[in-house]
C-alpha positions as CSV (number, residue, x, y, z in Angstrom):
1,M,-100.9,-47.4,97.3
2,R,-101.5,-43.8,98.0
3,T,-103.2,-41.6,95.9
4,I,-102.4,-37.9,95.3
5,K,-104.9,-34.6,94.3
6,L,-103.0,-32.0,92.8
7,T,-104.6,-28.6,91.7
8,L,-102.9,-27.3,88.5
9,A,-102.7,-24.3,86.4
10,Y,-101.6,-24.0,83.0
11,D,-101.2,-22.0,79.4
12,G,-102.4,-24.2,76.9
13,T,-101.6,-22.1,74.2
14,A,-98.1,-24.8,73.3
15,Y,-100.0,-28.2,73.7
16,A,-102.4,-30.2,71.3
17,G,-105.0,-30.0,74.4
18,W,-105.0,-32.6,77.8
19,Q,-104.8,-35.9,76.5
20,V,-101.8,-38.1,75.6
21,Q,-101.8,-37.9,71.7
22,P,-99.2,-39.7,69.4
23,G,-96.4,-37.2,68.3
24,Q,-98.3,-34.2,69.7
25,R,-97.0,-31.9,73.0
26,T,-99.8,-32.7,75.2
27,L,-100.1,-31.8,78.7
28,Q,-101.1,-35.0,80.3
29,E,-97.9,-36.6,78.6
30,T,-95.9,-33.8,80.1
31,L,-97.6,-34.2,83.8
32,E,-96.8,-38.3,83.7
33,A,-93.1,-37.6,82.5
34,A,-92.2,-34.9,85.1
35,L,-93.7,-37.9,87.7
36,A,-92.1,-40.8,86.0
37,T,-88.8,-38.7,86.6
38,I,-89.4,-37.7,90.7
39,T,-91.3,-41.6,91.4
40,G,-89.3,-43.9,88.9
41,E,-92.6,-45.3,88.3
42,T,-94.8,-45.4,85.5
43,I,-97.6,-43.5,86.6
44,R,-101.2,-42.4,84.6
45,V,-102.9,-39.3,85.7
46,T,-106.6,-38.9,85.7
47,A,-107.8,-35.4,85.2
48,S,-111.3,-33.6,86.1
49,G,-111.8,-32.7,82.7
50,R,-109.6,-33.0,79.0
51,T,-109.1,-29.1,77.8
52,D,-108.6,-28.8,74.2
53,A,-105.8,-27.3,72.0
54,G,-105.3,-23.6,73.6
55,V,-107.7,-23.9,76.7
56,H,-106.3,-22.8,79.8
57,A,-106.6,-23.9,83.3
58,L,-106.5,-21.9,86.6
59,G,-107.6,-25.1,88.5
60,Q,-107.9,-28.1,87.2
61,V,-107.6,-31.2,89.1
62,V,-105.5,-34.1,88.8
63,S,-105.3,-37.7,90.7
64,F,-102.9,-40.5,90.3
65,D,-101.5,-43.3,92.6
66,T,-98.2,-43.7,93.6
67,Q,-96.0,-46.2,95.7
68,L,-93.7,-43.4,96.6
69,T,-93.8,-42.1,100.4
70,L,-92.9,-38.6,99.7
71,S,-95.4,-36.2,101.4
72,A,-97.5,-34.4,99.1
73,E,-96.0,-31.2,99.7
74,V,-92.4,-32.9,98.6
75,F,-94.4,-33.5,95.3
76,Q,-95.4,-30.7,94.9
77,R,-92.3,-28.6,95.2
78,A,-90.3,-31.3,93.4
79,L,-93.2,-31.1,90.0
80,N,-92.9,-27.1,89.9
81,A,-88.7,-27.5,89.8
82,E,-89.3,-30.2,86.9
83,L,-92.6,-29.2,85.1
84,P,-92.0,-26.5,82.3
85,D,-92.8,-22.9,82.8
86,D,-96.4,-22.6,81.3
87,M,-97.5,-25.4,84.0
88,A,-97.7,-25.1,87.6
89,V,-98.7,-27.3,90.6
90,L,-100.8,-24.8,93.0
91,D,-101.6,-27.2,96.0
92,A,-100.6,-31.2,96.6
93,A,-102.6,-33.3,98.8
94,E,-103.1,-36.6,99.7
95,A,-106.5,-38.1,98.6
96,P,-109.1,-40.4,100.7
97,P,-109.2,-44.2,99.5
98,G,-111.0,-44.5,96.3
99,F,-111.0,-40.8,95.3
100,H,-111.2,-40.0,91.1
101,A,-111.0,-36.7,89.9
102,I,-113.7,-37.4,86.9
103,R,-116.3,-39.3,89.1
104,D,-116.1,-37.6,92.2
105,A,-116.6,-34.1,90.7
106,V,-119.5,-32.3,91.9
107,R,-119.2,-29.0,90.0
108,K,-116.8,-27.2,87.3
109,R,-116.6,-23.5,86.8
110,Y,-115.4,-22.1,83.9
111,R,-114.5,-18.5,82.7
112,Y,-115.0,-17.1,78.6
113,V,-112.8,-14.1,77.9
114,L,-113.5,-11.7,74.8
115,H,-112.0,-8.8,73.5
116,D,-114.5,-6.4,71.5
117,G,-113.6,-3.9,69.6
118,P,-111.8,-2.7,66.0
119,V,-108.3,-3.2,67.1
120,P,-106.8,-6.4,68.6
121,D,-104.6,-6.6,71.4
122,V,-101.2,-8.7,70.1
123,F,-100.4,-9.5,73.9
124,R,-104.2,-11.0,74.0
125,R,-104.6,-13.2,71.2
126,H,-103.9,-16.4,73.1
127,Y,-106.1,-15.6,76.2
128,A,-109.3,-13.8,74.6
129,W,-111.3,-14.3,71.5
130,H,-111.0,-10.8,69.9
131,Y,-114.3,-9.8,68.1
132,R,-114.3,-7.1,66.1
133,Q,-117.9,-5.7,66.7
134,R,-119.0,-4.3,69.8
135,L,-121.1,-6.6,71.7
136,D,-123.9,-5.4,74.2
137,A,-122.8,-7.6,77.3
138,E,-126.0,-6.5,79.2
139,V,-128.3,-7.9,76.7
140,M,-125.8,-11.6,76.6
141,H,-126.4,-11.5,80.6
142,R,-130.0,-11.5,80.1
143,A,-130.4,-13.6,77.4
144,A,-128.0,-16.2,78.9
145,Q,-130.4,-16.7,81.8
146,G,-132.8,-18.7,80.3
147,L,-130.3,-21.4,80.1
148,L,-129.9,-21.7,83.9
149,G,-131.7,-24.6,85.4
150,T,-131.5,-28.5,84.3
151,H,-131.5,-29.1,80.7
152,D,-130.8,-31.4,78.0
153,F,-127.8,-29.1,76.4
154,R,-127.3,-31.7,73.3
155,S,-128.0,-27.8,71.2
156,F,-124.8,-26.8,72.5
157,E,-122.5,-30.1,72.3
158,T,-120.2,-30.5,69.3
159,G,-119.1,-34.0,67.5
160,W,-120.0,-37.4,68.2
161,P,-120.2,-37.7,72.0
162,Q,-119.2,-40.8,74.1
163,R,-121.8,-39.8,77.4
164,T,-124.6,-41.5,79.0
165,S,-126.8,-38.2,79.0
166,S,-126.8,-34.8,77.5
167,V,-129.1,-33.4,80.6
168,R,-127.1,-31.0,83.0
169,T,-127.6,-28.5,85.4
170,I,-126.3,-24.7,85.0
171,F,-126.2,-23.3,88.5
172,D,-124.9,-19.9,87.5
173,L,-124.2,-18.2,83.8
174,S,-123.0,-14.7,83.9
175,V,-122.0,-12.2,81.4
176,R,-120.2,-9.2,82.4
177,R,-117.6,-6.4,81.4
178,S,-115.0,-5.3,83.3
179,L,-111.4,-3.1,82.9
180,A,-108.6,-5.1,82.3
181,G,-105.7,-2.1,82.4
182,D,-106.9,0.4,79.8
183,E,-109.1,-2.0,77.8
184,E,-112.5,-3.3,78.6
185,L,-113.2,-7.0,78.4
186,I,-116.1,-9.3,78.8
187,A,-116.0,-12.7,80.8
188,V,-118.8,-15.2,80.5
189,E,-118.8,-17.5,83.5
190,V,-120.9,-20.9,83.7
191,E,-120.9,-22.8,86.6
192,A,-122.5,-26.2,86.5
193,D,-122.6,-30.1,87.3
194,G,-120.6,-31.3,84.2
195,F,-120.2,-29.8,81.0
196,L,-120.9,-31.6,77.5
197,Y,-117.9,-32.0,74.4
198,N,-117.6,-27.9,73.6
199,M,-120.8,-27.0,75.4
200,V,-119.1,-23.7,76.6
201,R,-117.6,-22.5,73.7
202,A,-120.9,-23.2,72.1
203,I,-122.8,-20.9,74.8
204,V,-120.8,-18.2,74.0
205,G,-120.6,-18.8,70.4
206,T,-124.7,-18.5,70.6
207,L,-124.7,-15.3,73.2
208,V,-122.4,-13.5,70.9
209,E,-125.2,-14.0,68.2
210,V,-127.2,-12.2,70.5
211,G,-124.6,-9.7,72.0
212,R,-123.9,-8.6,67.9
213,G,-127.8,-7.9,67.6
214,S,-128.1,-10.4,65.1
215,R,-130.5,-12.5,67.3
216,P,-133.3,-11.6,70.1
217,E,-132.4,-11.8,73.4
218,G,-134.7,-15.0,73.7
219,W,-133.3,-17.0,71.4
220,P,-130.7,-19.1,73.3
221,A,-133.7,-20.6,75.0
222,E,-135.3,-21.1,71.7
223,V,-132.0,-23.1,70.8
224,L,-131.9,-25.0,74.1
225,A,-135.2,-26.0,73.4
226,A,-134.7,-27.5,69.6
227,Q,-132.0,-29.8,70.8
228,D,-130.6,-29.3,67.5
229,R,-126.4,-28.2,67.6
230,R,-127.1,-26.7,63.9
231,V,-129.3,-23.9,65.1
232,A,-127.0,-22.5,67.5
233,G,-124.1,-20.1,67.3
234,M,-120.7,-20.8,66.2
235,T,-118.5,-22.6,68.8
236,A,-116.2,-20.0,70.1
237,P,-112.6,-20.4,69.4
238,P,-110.6,-22.3,72.3
239,Q,-107.7,-19.5,73.3
240,G,-110.5,-17.6,75.3
241,L,-111.5,-20.8,77.6
242,F,-110.3,-20.9,81.3
243,L,-111.0,-23.5,83.6
244,L,-111.5,-22.1,86.8
245,R,-112.1,-24.5,89.2
246,V,-113.6,-28.0,90.4
247,E,-115.6,-29.0,93.4
248,Y,-116.2,-32.6,95.1
249,T,-118.3,-33.7,97.6
């Protein structure tokens, strides 16, 4: 038995998220169906994280086991011929014995994109959160620095989690405004050793409250200390979120 490691890019707009769900079109189901066509095997893939409906990826990592002797490069070409045009295999490699896409990940990096201003961009509606008020990205960046380091991030977690700890380490968190063609966009990028459910989107929603001037610069650090989701900002919508990369030991 061999383990193959894939790096995927996908547009999550038309999917009900990563994980298989009865009666829904999901990314996992689509990839597994393509693998079944290529290998003739029933294959279950493991992803580094289960992205939600509407969330995108530029560097999702997936692993699976197979008895087939095809090279990793042939797997990549065959999958890209079989997958729909909103999914692509960027890289394929033979993984070392015992490799696990979730368990062996040591860092992940996400980007969240905001388009702030009175007029929506209809061509970005699936790839950015349109916020109708101008935001102060510099203040948001300064406020974000209070979340760096190792903390209990339960204030930025939604739902009823299945996890042993809500302690995570954020290594980098930045908010930058930049030009994209004729428009300005705000990118929030965060890198950590792992993320709680909806953690990035809850952080973004909290920073937006600071950027719009309704909360002071030090408020995100106060939210962190409260360890209570009810005091944080809203959960930002999914379409602005991109999984950029996953790092392994």
